[in-house]
C-alpha positions in Angstrom: 2.8 -43.6 12.4 2.9 -41.4 15.5 3.6 -37.7 14.5 6.5 -35.9 16.1 5.8 -33.2 18.7 6.4 -30.3 16.3 7.5 -27.0 18.0 5.7 -24.0 16.5 5.4 -20.3 17.3 1.9 -19.8 18.8 1.4 -16.8 16.5 1.1 -19.3 13.6 -1.6 -21.4 15.1 -4.4 -20.2 12.8 -2.1 -20.7 9.8 -1.2 -24.2 10.9 -4.9 -25.3 10.9 -5.9 -23.3 7.8 -7.0 -25.3 4.8 -7.5 -22.3 2.6 -6.0 -22.5 -0.9 -3.7 -19.5 -0.4 -1.7 -18.9 2.8 0.4 -15.7 2.6 2.9 -15.2 5.4 4.6 -11.9 5.2 6.4 -9.4 7.5 9.8 -8.6 8.9 13.1 -10.4 9.0 13.5 -13.1 11.7 9.8 -13.6 12.2 9.9 -17.4 11.6 7.9 -17.4 8.3 10.1 -19.9 6.5 10.6 -22.1 9.6 6.8 -22.3 10.0 6.2 -23.1 6.3 8.8 -25.9 6.4 7.4 -27.4 9.6 3.8 -27.4 8.3 4.9 -29.2 5.1 6.9 -31.7 7.1 4.0 -32.3 9.5 1.7 -32.9 6.6 4.2 -35.3 5.0 4.2 -37.4 8.2 0.5 -37.4 8.9 -1.4 -37.2 5.5 -1.2 -39.6 2.6 -0.8 -39.0 -1.1 1.3 -35.8 -1.0 3.7 -34.3 -3.5 4.9 -30.9 -2.4 6.6 -28.5 -4.8 9.1 -26.0 -3.2 9.9 -23.1 -5.5 11.9 -19.9 -5.9 12.4 -17.8 -9.0 15.8 -19.4 -9.5 16.3 -23.1 -8.7 19.8 -22.6 -7.4 18.5 -20.6 -4.5 16.1 -23.4 -3.4 19.0 -25.5 -2.3 20.6 -22.8 -0.1 17.4 -22.0 1.6 14.3 -24.2 1.5 15.9 -27.6 0.8 18.6 -27.1 3.5 16.1 -25.8 6.0 13.9 -28.9 5.6 16.9 -31.2 6.0 18.0 -29.3 9.1 14.6 -29.6 10.7 14.4 -33.3 9.9 17.8 -33.9 11.4 17.0 -31.8 14.5 14.2 -34.3 15.3 16.5 -37.2 14.7 14.2 -38.8 12.0 16.5 -38.7 9.0 16.4 -42.5 8.8 12.7 -42.1 7.7 13.6 -40.1 4.6 15.5 -40.6 1.4 17.4 -37.5 0.2 18.5 -36.8 -3.4 20.8 -33.8 -3.1 21.4 -33.4 -6.9 17.7 -32.9 -7.7 16.7 -31.6 -4.3 14.2 -34.3 -3.7 13.0 -35.6 -0.3 10.9 -38.8 0.0 9.3 -40.1 3.2 9.9 -43.8 2.8 6.9 -45.1 4.8 4.2 -43.0 3.1 5.8 -42.3 -0.2 5.1 -38.6 0.2 7.7 -36.5 -1.5 9.0 -33.0 -1.9 10.4 -31.8 -5.2 12.1 -28.5 -6.2 11.9 -26.2 -9.1 12.8 -22.8 -10.3 10.4 -20.6 -12.2 12.9 -19.6 -14.8 12.5 -23.2 -16.0 8.9 -22.6 -17.2 8.7 -25.6 -19.5 9.7 -27.9 -16.6 7.1 -26.4 -14.3 4.4 -27.0 -16.9 5.3 -30.7 -17.1 5.1 -31.3 -13.3 1.9 -33.2 -12.3 0.3 -34.6 -9.2 1.2 -31.6 -7.0 -0.8 -31.4 -3.8 0.9 -28.4 -2.2 3.3 -25.6 -3.0 5.7 -23.5 -0.9 7.0 -20.3 -2.6 9.9 -18.7 -0.8 10.7 -15.0 -1.5 7.4 -14.8 -3.4 8.0 -11.2 -3.9 10.4 -12.2 -6.7 7.5 -13.6 -8.7 5.5 -11.9 -11.4 1.8 -12.5 -11.4 2.0 -14.7 -14.5 4.5 -16.9 -12.5 2.0 -17.3 -9.7 -0.8 -18.1 -12.1 1.2 -20.8 -13.7 1.9 -22.4 -10.3 -1.7 -22.2 -9.4 -2.6 -24.2 -12.5 -0.3 -27.0 -11.2 -2.5 -27.5 -8.1 -5.5 -29.4 -9.5 -7.3 -32.7 -9.4 -8.9 -34.7 -6.7 -6.7 -35.3 -3.6 -7.3 -36.9 -0.2 -6.2 -33.8 1.6 -6.6 -30.0 1.0 -4.4 -28.3 -1.6 -2.6 -25.2 -0.5 0.0 -22.6 -1.8 2.1 -21.1 0.9 3.9 -17.8 0.0 6.5 -16.4 2.4 8.0 -13.0 1.7 9.1 -9.6 3.0 6.6 -6.8 2.0 9.1 -4.8 -0.1 6.8 -2.8 -2.3 3.1 -1.8 -1.5 2.6 -1.5 -5.3 3.2 -5.3 -5.8 0.5 -7.7 -7.1 0.8 -9.7 -3.9 -0.7 -6.8 -1.9 -3.3 -6.1 -4.6 -4.4 -9.8 -4.3 -4.5 -9.5 -0.5 -6.5 -6.2 -0.5 -9.3 -7.9 -2.4 -9.7 -10.2 0.6 -10.8 -13.4 -1.2 -12.5 -16.0 0.9 -9.9 -18.6 0.0 -6.9 -16.6 1.2 -5.4 -16.3 4.7 -2.7 -13.7 5.2 -0.7 -13.2 8.3 1.8 -10.4 9.2 4.5 -11.1 11.7 7.7 -9.6 13.0 10.7 -10.9 15.0 8.8 -10.2 18.2 6.5 -13.1 17.2 9.3 -15.5 17.0 9.9 -17.3 20.3 13.0 -19.1 18.9 14.9 -15.9 18.0 17.9 -15.0 20.1 18.5 -11.5 21.6 21.8 -11.0 19.7 20.1 -11.4 16.4 17.3 -9.0 17.4 19.9 -6.4 18.4 21.8 -6.8 15.1 18.6 -6.6 13.1 17.6 -3.3 14.7 21.2 -1.9 14.4 21.4 -2.9 10.7 18.1 -1.3 9.5 17.1 1.4 12.0 19.0 4.2 10.0 17.0 3.4 6.8 13.3 4.4 7.1 12.2 2.1 4.3 14.2 -0.9 5.5 13.0 -0.3 9.0 9.4 -0.5 7.9 9.9 -3.7 6.0 12.5 -5.7 8.0 11.7 -4.5 11.6 8.1 -3.5 11.6 7.0 -5.9 8.9 5.0 -3.2 7.1 4.7 -2.7 3.4 7.6 -0.8 1.9 8.4 1.3 -1.0 10.5 0.3 -4.1 12.7 3.4 -4.7 13.8 4.0 -8.2 15.0 7.5 -8.0 12.1 8.7 -10.1 9.5 9.5 -7.4 7.5 12.7 -8.1 7.1 13.5 -4.4 10.7 12.6 -3.5 10.5 14.6 -0.3 7.7 12.4 1.2 8.6 10.3 4.2 6.3 7.9 6.2 8.0 8.9 9.4 7.6 12.6 8.9 4.4 12.9 7.0 2.0 10.1 8.2 0.4 10.1 11.6 -2.9 9.5 13.3 -4.9 12.7 13.1 -8.3 13.5 14.6 -10.9 15.9 13.3 -10.9 19.2 15.2 -14.4 20.7 15.5 -12.9 24.1 16.2 -11.2 24.4 12.9 -12.7 25.0 9.4 -12.8 22.2 6.9 -11.0 22.5 3.5 -12.2 20.1 0.9 -10.5 19.6 -2.5 -11.6 17.7 -5.5 -10.3 15.8 -8.5 -13.0 14.9 -10.9 -11.7 11.8 -12.7 -14.4 9.2 -12.6 -12.1 6.1 -12.7 -11.0 4.5 -10.5 -12.9 7.0 -8.2 -14.1 10.6 -7.8 -11.8 12.2 -5.2 -12.6 14.5 -2.3 -9.8 15.0 0.3 -10.6 16.7 3.6 -8.0 19.0 5.2 -7.7 21.3 8.2 -5.1 23.9 9.0 -3.6 24.5 12.4 -0.8 26.5 14.0 2.7 25.4 13.4 5.5 25.5 16.0 5.8 29.2 15.5 2.1 29.9 16.0 1.4 30.5 12.2 -1.5 28.8 10.5 0.7 26.7 8.3 0.3 23.1 9.5 -1.7 21.4 6.8 -3.4 18.2 7.9 -5.2 15.8 5.7 -7.7 14.2 8.0 -9.8 12.1 5.5 -10.3 11.1 1.9 -13.6 10.3 0.2 -12.8 8.2 -2.9 -16.0 6.7 -4.3 -15.9 4.0 -6.9 -18.6 2.8 -9.3 -21.6 3.0 -9.0 -21.2 6.0 -6.6 -18.4 7.7 -8.5 -20.2 11.0 -9.1 -19.6 14.5 -7.7 -23.1 14.5 -6.2 -22.6 11.2 -4.4 -19.2 12.5 -3.0 -20.9 15.6 -1.7 -23.6 13.5 0.0 -21.0 11.3 1.7 -19.0 14.4 2.9 -22.2 15.9 4.3 -23.1 12.7 6.0 -19.8 12.3 7.7 -19.0 15.9 8.8 -22.4 17.6 9.2 -25.0 14.9 9.8 -22.7 12.9 12.1 -20.2 15.4 13.5 -22.3 18.5 13.3 -19.5 20.7 11.9 -20.1 24.5 12.2 -16.6 26.0 12.0 -16.7 26.9 8.3 -16.1 25.2 4.9 -13.8 26.1 2.0 -13.8 24.4 -1.4 -10.8 23.8 -3.8 -10.2 21.6 -6.8 -9.3 21.2 -10.4 -10.2 24.3 -12.3 -11.3 22.1 -15.2 -14.3 21.3 -13.1 -15.7 24.7 -14.2 -16.3 23.3 -17.7 -19.7 21.8 -18.6 -19.4 18.1 -18.9 -21.5 15.3 -20.5 -21.9 13.9 -17.0 -23.9 17.0 -16.0 -27.1 18.6 -17.2 -26.6 21.7 -19.5 -25.6 24.8 -17.6 -24.0 22.9 -14.8 -20.5 21.9 -14.0 -18.8 20.0 -11.2 -18.5 23.2 -9.1 -22.1 24.3 -9.6 -23.1 20.8 -8.5 -20.9 21.1 -5.3 -22.3 24.6 -4.6 -25.9 23.4 -5.0 -25.3 20.2 -2.9 -23.6 22.1 -0.1 -25.4 25.4 -0.4 -26.9 25.4 3.1 -23.4 24.8 4.6 -22.4 28.3 3.3 -19.1 27.2 1.6 -16.5 29.6 0.4 -15.3 28.7 -3.1 -11.5 29.0 -3.7 -11.1 27.8 -7.3 -8.1 29.1 -9.3 -8.6 30.4 -12.8 -6.3 27.7 -14.1 -4.2 24.9 -12.5 -0.6 25.7 -11.8 2.1 23.9 -13.8 2.6 20.4 -12.7 6.3 20.6 -12.3 6.2 24.0 -10.5 3.6 22.8 -8.0 5.6 19.6 -7.5 8.8 21.5 -6.7 6.9 23.7 -4.3 5.3 20.8 -2.4 8.6 18.9 -2.3 10.3 21.9 -0.7 7.6 21.7 2.0 8.0 18.0 2.4 11.8 18.2 2.6 12.4 21.3 4.6 9.0 22.9 5.7 9.4 25.8 3.3 8.4 29.1 4.8 7.2 27.2 7.9 4.6 25.1 6.1 4.2 21.5 7.1 2.2 18.6 5.7 0.8 15.5 7.6 -1.5 12.9 6.3 -3.8 10.7 8.4 -2.7 7.1 8.4 -6.2 6.0 7.2 -5.8 7.9 3.9 -4.4 5.0 2.0 -5.0 6.3 -1.5 -3.3 9.6 -0.7 -0.3 7.9 1.0 0.0 5.6 -2.0 0.0 8.6 -4.3 2.7 10.5 -2.3 4.7 7.2 -2.1 4.5 5.6 -5.5 3.7 8.3 -8.2 6.6 8.6 -10.6 7.8 11.5 -12.7 8.5 11.4 -16.4 11.6 12.8 -18.2 10.1 16.3 -18.2 9.6 16.2 -14.4 5.8 16.0 -14.5 3.6 13.3 -13.1 3.9 10.0 -14.9 0.3 8.7 -14.8 0.7 5.1 -15.8 -2.4 3.3 -16.8 -3.6 0.0 -15.5 -6.3 -2.3 -16.6 -9.5 -3.0 -14.6 -9.8 -6.7 -14.3 -13.6 -6.6 -14.1 -14.5 -4.0 -16.8 -11.5 -4.3 -19.1 -11.2 -0.5 -19.1 -8.0 1.4 -18.3 -7.4 4.1 -15.7 -4.6 6.0 -14.1 -3.7 4.2 -10.9 -2.0 7.1 -9.1 -2.3 10.9 -9.3 -5.9 11.7 -8.3 -5.6 12.4 -4.6 -2.3 14.1 -5.0 -3.7 16.3 -7.7 -6.4 17.4 -5.3 -3.7 18.1 -2.7 -1.7 20.2 -5.2 -4.8 22.4 -6.0 -5.4 22.9 -2.3 -1.8 23.6 -1.1 -1.0 26.0 -4.0 -4.2 27.9 -3.4 -4.3 28.1 0.4 -0.6 29.0 0.5 -0.8 31.1 -2.7 1.5 33.9 -1.4 4.2 31.4 -0.4 3.8 29.6 -3.7 4.1 32.9 -5.7 7.2 33.8 -3.7 8.7 30.4 -4.3 8.2 30.8 -8.1 9.0 34.5 -8.5 10.8 35.8 -5.4 7.9 38.1 -4.5 4.7 37.7 -2.6 1.2 38.7 -3.6 -0.3 41.6 -1.7 -4.1 41.6 -1.9 -6.2 44.8 -1.3 -7.8 45.1 2.2 -10.9 47.1 2.4 -12.4 48.8 5.5 -9.2 49.6 7.3 -8.3 53.1 8.6 -6.8 55.3 5.9 -3.2 56.4 6.3 -2.5 60.1 6.2 0.4 59.4 3.8 -1.7 58.3 0.9 -3.8 60.3 -1.4 
């Protein structure tokens, strides 16, 4: 039969022609994700033989009010309803000429999902509702030889950057195409809806990121360790300043990576050196996850390539002073750093012991929330691990960092997903602003002796 002239947003052209197994369409509200998914399935029903599409949500009752109704509306808008048979009770749509059909299911009906056979394509609406095991079960339904390519389309708003959907996308598998869109990509949207969308979400930073900008959001639970952190206030594009010293701070956990974060300090709005800027992070994974390799990478980036000459200060976990089975006898992480960077003349600023986790967290949150004592923090937008730490790290019942363990899919080993880059930030910020930190804790500042000044006549 002659296919209808299907109207599509030009933004989705690559998605329309993609035959990859996974097609992830995510982004803001009103971006046309669901409209596109429905139209692609309808087009394939009209032009390709042997199809049985499954449309899915977590709860089947929501399929009717969204996906099933949308498909019917599109069919009716093209005045081709006579070509289809609709069963409203089971939410089934059959194209009478080809025999192609669409069937509906809810993932809470796990036994029924397992019994469905002959599926050639799947559309999951609000895929964010799914657990990874739900998706894996759906993936198993898509098997066998078919005349046309098999594809799972997932449409969703990116509510939580800690979700398995993002983890899957970050791995960049060859058989996955992901596409991020916003309402500005939807040529069918009306101005009134756009204005209402902006009005509704602009006051909430997190909702604005998700529903207006289409960026990954943050699932707030009320248990965030760095509860004062805000993307708007604390994330920006920052460039290396050759005139300022570099401050590098280490966390020595090996998995998932060894951490070195690179900071610079500039004047704040009052002219004080209290604007702390994280310009980079060096987080090296296996097989380069060693202190020596991290130092080599830092040297390459900032001395070999940038020719830095304005000074270098080193901070980090005081536990790095201990001899470790990873190092030869008589050496520890900081002696390795000193040896590897010796010709750069670093100044070591390593505390005798790490400050208490809760006390340093309270101090840093006071900076994040109200720029305590004029101190401000900003993190370069490219520092993804650090931003993730400040965003998603939780606290336990005692107010310290809840370092939840996750399993490495490749090695089977476990590691702490969050806490490494932020630990390194804690060591740096409580050390470089030690007087402010001490005053925050005790109500008095440290006064260090100064040698070489003119003696006062009033002392003896």
